[in-house]
N, C-alpha and C positions, 0 to 999 in steps of 0.2 A: 379321097377318107371313105372307107367302109363304112356301113352303119354301123359294124360292132365296135371299131374302133373311135366313130363318135362318140359313142356311148362312154367308152373308156377314157378318153380326151375330158368328159366332163364329169366322171364321177369324182366323189371326195372335193369337192370347192368348198362345202361347207367348212366354218370357220365356229371357233368358240377361244373366250377370253372372260377371266372374272377375276376378284380380289383373291381367289385361292389359288396358289401357283403348283400346289400338288393336283388342283381339279385338273389345271389347263395342261399340267404334263400328261395327263390321264388322258384326258381327250386327243392329244398328239397321237399318244401310243395306241389308243382305239381306233381310231380313224387309220391310221398305217397298219396295225393287225385286219382289222376288217378286209382292208381295200386289197392286201396279198391274198385272202381267201377266195377273191372274186374272180370270175372266169368271164373270159370275151368273145365266145365263141366259135374258140378252137377245138371244144369237144361236142360228140356228137349231139349232147342232149340241148347243145346251143348256150344259152345264156344262163350262167348257173353262179351260186357262191356256196360255199362249202359250210354244212352245215349238221354235223355230227362228229364221229371223231375224225380228226385231220388225217390218219393215215388213210381212211377209206375213201377219200376224194368222193364225196356223196352228200348227200342232201335230205335229212328224214322230216316228216310231215311235222312233230312238236317243234323241232327247231328251228325250221324255214317261217313258222307260224310265227314265233316270238322274234325271230332275228328282223322281222319285215317291217318293222317302222322304221328300226335305224337304217335298214337297209332303203326305205327310202330315202332317208334324210342324207344321203350318202347319194342317191342318184342312183340309185339300184333298184327303180322301180321295174324295169323291165326283166330285169332277172327274177325278182320275183314272180312277176307274171305268168311268167315260164316256166317256172317250176310249178306252181299253182296250176299251171294247165297239162302239167305231164301227170301229176298226180291225180286230176280230175277227168282224163280221158283214159286212166287205169282202171275206173272202179270198175268191178266184173260180178255177174251173179255165181261164173265157177267160185268164186273169192267171198261169196254169201256177202256181195255188196262192198266189200273192202275195195281199197287201190292199193297199191305198192305203200308199204310203209318207207323205206328210204331207195332211191333210185340214185347209182353212180354217173359220173361222167360219160360214160359208153351209152346213156341211154336203157340201162336194164336194173330189174332191182337187185340192190347189193344181195351177193352171194350170203355174205353171216347172216341177213336177214329173213332170205327168200330161198325155200329150198324148192316148193311145188304150190301148186294152189291147195293143196291139202295140208302145206306147211309150212307156215311163213310166221313171222314174229308180227303183231299187230295190236295196237290198245286204242281200245273203242271210242275214249274220246276225241279221237284225230280228227273223223269227218265233220263233227261240231266244230271242232277247230279251225277247219278252213272254212267253212262260211262266216264265222267269226272276224278271221283275219281277211276276208275278201271284204266283207263291209268297212272294216277298217281303213283299207288300201282304198276303197273306193271315195272314202269319206276325205284322205289325205291327197289323194293324187289329182281324184276327180277323173280317171280312167274309166268311159262307159264301157269296154269290155265286162266289167264287175257285173253290170247290168244287164248286158244285151247278148254275150255269150252264150251257144245254143249249148257247147259243150259243158261249159262250166254250171249254166239253168239245169241242164242236166243230171249233173253231180249233186245239188242241190236237192231236186226232186228226189231221186232215187236214196240219196241219204235222207231223208227225212220221212219216207215211205220204207221202198221194200230194205233198207239196210236197218232201219229201227225196228222192224218188222223180223227179220232174221235174228236179230241179237234180243228181242225181249222175249227169251221164251213162256214166260209165265203172265204176259200179258199186262204188265201195269204200268207200261209207261215207261219203263228204265229200262237201258241193257245192261246185260248181267252175264259174268262169265264163269263155266264150270271146268273143273280139273279136266276133264276127258276134252278141251277142246286146245291141250297144251300150251303153246305159245301165240296159240291163234284167238285171237279177241280177248285180251285183258282189259278188265274193268276198271282201271286205273293208270295213269302214268307212274304214278310209284312203283318203280320195279325192284324193288328191295323186299324181301321176305314174301310174307304168303302173299297170295294171289287171290284178293277176296271174290266175292258173288258181286258185290258192288264198290265203286269207288265215288267219295264223296264228291271228287272232281268229275267224275262222268257225269252226275248230276249238273253239275255246277257248267260243265261243258254242253252239254244240251241244253240246259236255259240259255245260255249266250249265243248259240248255233239258231234256237227258234227267232230269239229277239233280233239279231241279224237279220236272220231271214225276212221276220217282219219288216225291217227298216228297207231290205230292198226291195223287196215286194211291193211295199207301200210308193216306196220311189217310181215303180214302173205302173203305177196305176192299180192294183189287184187287190184292192182293200177287202175283198171278202176273203180271198186268201189268206192277209196279213191279220185278218181278225181270230181267223179261226188258231192259228200259231201264236198270239198272244195270248190267248186263253190256254194254251197248252203251257206255254212259258209260265203264266202265274201260277197257275196248278201246279206246278212242278216245285217251284220256288215254295208257295206256300206249305207243299209237304215236306221239303227238305228242311225250312225251319221249323216247323213243328217236331216233325219224327226224327228229324237226324241232330237235335240239340241237344246237348249233355250239362244238363243243369250243375251237377256236381263239380266238372272241372271247366266250368264257363266258357264252352268252345263247343264246336259242330264234331260230332263224330266223324272219323276220317276216310271210316270203310266200315260194312259188313260184311261178316264171313260166310262160309257156305252153309254153317248150323243157323245164321238169320241171327246170330248176334254181333254187336257193334263193338269194333276194336275203340277199347278206353281212351290209351295212350295215343301221344299225339303221334301223326301218323303223314308228317310230312307232306307230300303233296295234294294226298288226302286231304289236309286241314289249311293247307295255306291258300291253293288254286281255287277254291271258289270264292275267294276275296277276290284273285286277280280278274274272275269273272263277273265278277259284280252280282253273285248268287244272294247276296244277303241284303234286305232292304230294312228290316228289324232294327233300330238304332242301336239300343240295348245288347242286342245280342251281337251286331257288328263291332260293338266299341269293346266288351269282350273277347271276341275273337282275334281281334286287333293285339289288345292287349295279350294275348298267348302266344300270339307269332311272336313278340315283342320278346317272349320270354325264351321260346323254343327254337326260334331261326329254322336253317337250314343248314345240316352237315354238308352236303355235295354243292359243287360250282355252279353244276346246270341248274341246279333250286335257287340258289342265292341271287342268278340273275333277276329272278321274279319279284325279288323283295323291293329292291327300289320301284318299282310299276305299282306294287300294292301300297306302299306307302305314301308314294305323291297323289294316287289315285283318291285316297281320303285323309290329303291336307295333313300327314305325318311328317312334315319337311325335315325335321332335322334326324329322324331315324332314316328316312332315303337319301339323304347325303353322306349321312355315315357309310349306309351301304354300299354307296358309289363308291366312293372313296376306298372301301374295301379292295371292291373290282379291282380297281387299276391300281394296286399296293403290287407293285414288282415281288413284294414276298408270297402273295397269294398264289395256294395249289393250284396248279392246272390253269392259269389263267390266259394262255393260250389254248383253252377250248373256246371255239369260235363264238359261240353263242355269247360270249362275254363282252367281247370288244362290240360287235352289233349293238347287244343291248343296252351298254352302256350309252351308245348315242344313242337310243331310238328312247332311253330315261333322260337324258341330257334334254332333249328338244322336247316331247309332249310331258314330260314329267317336271323337271327342275324349271324348264321356261314357260310349260304349262301352252304349249302349242295344241290348239287342233282345228279342224277343218270340217265342211258340211257336205265335199262334194262338188260345190258349183263354185261361188264366189263370195263365201263367208271365211275369213281367219278368222281363229278366236287366240287370245294368249290371257293367260292368269299367273303372275309370279309365285313361284314356290321356293321361295329362297331360303334358306336357314339363317339363323340370328349372326352365325358367325360370319355370313357370305354378304358383303357387303353391295357388290353389285354382280351382274355376268349380262353377257352380249355371244349372240348365237349368228353369224353373218353367211349370206350364199346358202341358206335354206330353200329349199326346192319343194313346192307345195303348191296344189292348183294349178300348172304348168306357169308358175308366177316365181320369183326369186324374193327372198325379202331379209331382211335384218331385224333385230329384234333385241330390244338393252333394256333391261330393270335394273333400278338401283334400288336395293331393301323389295320392299313388298310395294310400296309408294307411287314410285315412277316407271313408266314405260315409252321407250321411243321406239319407232317402228319408221321402216323405210321401205318404201316397194322399190327395189334395183331394177326389176325387170317384170313385163309381163303385163295383161290388161288389168283397169282397176277392180278393186274390191271392197268388201265393207269389212274393217276393223273392229271385229268385236275385243274392246280392250277390257278385262276384267280385271277386279281386285280383291283380295280376301277382305272385306272391309264390308260393315252396313251402313253407306252413307247415300246420302239422298242426293249430293252434288260431287262432280270428278269435274277439272278441269282440263279442257283441251284446248292445247295451243294458248296455256294463260286466259283462256274464256271458260266460265262458268257452265256446265253443261248437267242436265238434271238426269238420274241415272233410273235403270231400270233393274230389278231383284231377282236373286236366283238362291235355291239351296244347293249346296252340292249332296253327292253321294252320301260325303260322310257326315251331314247334317250341318254345313259350315256356310254362313250366308254370308254372301259375294254379289256384288253390285258392279254394274258394266253400263259404258255406253258403246254407240256405234256410230263408226266415224269412214268415211268414203275416202279413199285411197288411191291416186294416179302413180302411174309410171313417174318416176324420179322424186317424188315427195315422199318429204319427213313430218311426220305427227308425234306430238308430245301428249302424253294423258299422266296425270297426277292424282293423288287424292288431297292434295292441299294445294293452295293459289302459290303461285310463282313470285318471288320477291320483285 
């Protein structure tokens, strides 16, 4: 069996069941649909999945980075790595340190978005989005490519230096767009309406990119470099929270126009993506901004795919489940857009089941079940070169099995403030943390070996 056929035979082993039959059927659809968009080496570009309008047979930066968690859950991590590599290796001075926005199956820039190095479509948050996704892929897969590959490291360095300098004409540390650029260098992922000088999502992606780079460089032992970009990220966050807050509307401005005035209306990606990127730490402003997103939502299906991620990130379980179920509803317009199926899978794993990892030997879970969901179980999850099954009963019990792979530490967390959890019926003292949404959680650490099943609950067993 060829390498590509072996990957194909292993893809899509993940399973899901819950007390909600509509959600179960939605998972079956999402997995089948996503795998139909996956290609296994038959094209010149190599391993890839569709991450653009389906008829284009191509993948663009924003979509790939947002697909990537769902792709990892489906066993397609090498597809993502290959596509990130193609983006990284095509960064060029002739494009002012942009790469290609969209690459097709023939391994050339998609003609609809690229005419020449002087005329091509590009959204400036893209390079930072790649750095952020690279960290997330490392943490989930443990693939040291993201720490050590020379072309990828060069892309990071060029982005944080040459790219940033080239597109920050006024030298204030934030990339901006001017009308004479045409479609080259748009300062937001919001592609509708006016093209602003700056987008709120541009700043947020930059913050996330800096923080991801800090994490990756810290893992490589480069503490001095990490400190420099940690300070840059902190400075940008403070400026965003102070200068971009619209007190009257109770939300952040979504964009700054060419005359330096702010867009006061809800501005879609410019307004909700900063929450996706974790750019807001002020509790009061974060709460108001979340409430504003609940009211205004998102019109287009691409934007809707971010809402479960956002709501789960901040413990808004009811809102997140409602959004998930809307995404899998057969009546949803443009449900066949590839981002929908991939992001449903990713949100179920990382959001609903609360699965995260540290890139080495720690896997964490935090149940995020809405009140209407009595239990949920996801099995055959590929993570850190292991396969696990995790079941949550309400938000009070979790059962984990290591189906295959080396021993690891299970960080079993719950959305409660308790001094004691019960591991296989035996009381254990907890540690406490506060989530990004200000929620108190507690956890214990459990060593798990292959073939073992462990049960942790918030109440003693009968």
